[in-house]
C-alpha positions in Angstrom: 24.6 0.8 -16.0 27.6 0.7 -18.4 27.9 0.8 -21.9 30.4 -1.5 -23.8 31.6 1.4 -26.3 34.2 -0.4 -27.5 31.7 -3.6 -28.5 29.2 -0.9 -29.5 31.7 0.7 -32.2 32.4 -2.2 -33.0 29.2 -3.2 -34.3 28.6 -0.3 -35.5 31.5 0.1 -38.0 30.5 -3.9 -39.4 27.4 -2.3 -40.3 29.0 0.4 -42.6 28.9 3.2 -40.6 32.3 5.3 -40.8 35.0 4.4 -37.8 34.8 8.0 -36.0 30.8 8.4 -36.6 30.7 4.7 -35.0 33.2 6.2 -32.0 31.2 9.4 -31.4 27.8 7.3 -31.7 28.6 4.5 -29.4 30.3 7.1 -26.9 26.9 9.4 -26.9 25.1 7.8 -24.4 27.4 7.2 -22.0 28.3 11.0 -21.5 25.0 12.1 -22.4 22.1 9.8 -21.6 23.5 7.8 -18.5 24.3 11.2 -16.4 20.6 12.4 -16.6 19.1 8.9 -16.0 17.1 8.8 -12.2 19.0 5.9 -10.6 17.2 3.6 -7.9 19.1 5.7 -4.5 17.5 8.7 -6.5 14.0 7.1 -5.9 14.3 6.0 -3.3 15.9 9.4 -1.5 12.5 11.0 -3.7 10.4 8.7 -1.7 11.3 9.0 1.9 11.1 13.0 1.3 8.1 12.6 0.4 7.0 10.1 2.8 8.2 12.9 5.5 6.7 15.7 4.1 3.5 13.7 3.7 3.8 12.7 7.3 4.3 16.4 8.7 0.9 18.0 6.4 -0.6 14.6 8.0 0.4 15.9 11.2 -0.8 19.5 10.6 -4.2 18.9 9.3 -5.1 16.2 12.2 -3.8 19.1 15.1 -5.7 22.0 13.1 -8.6 19.4 13.8 -8.0 18.5 17.1 -7.5 22.6 17.6 -10.8 23.5 15.8 -12.6 20.7 17.4 -11.4 22.3 20.7 -12.8 25.2 20.1 -16.2 24.7 19.3 -17.0 21.9 22.1 -15.7 25.3 24.2 -17.8 27.5 22.8 -20.6 25.0 23.2 -20.4 24.7 26.8 
């Protein structure tokens, strides 16, 4: 995502904002807000990691259930 800081500062100046203040306000989002936003790639990577962790947990739960069932069956017979 990009912000047209020149157009933004011109619009602020046209609205009566001082030139230095207009330039500062126009540049602030690009410097301080945009770097903190989550991108589509960030979300996809996070979801892939979560899917991997959940898959491993499910495998662990199924394995533990099978081990408990096997132990129970051996104990009963």
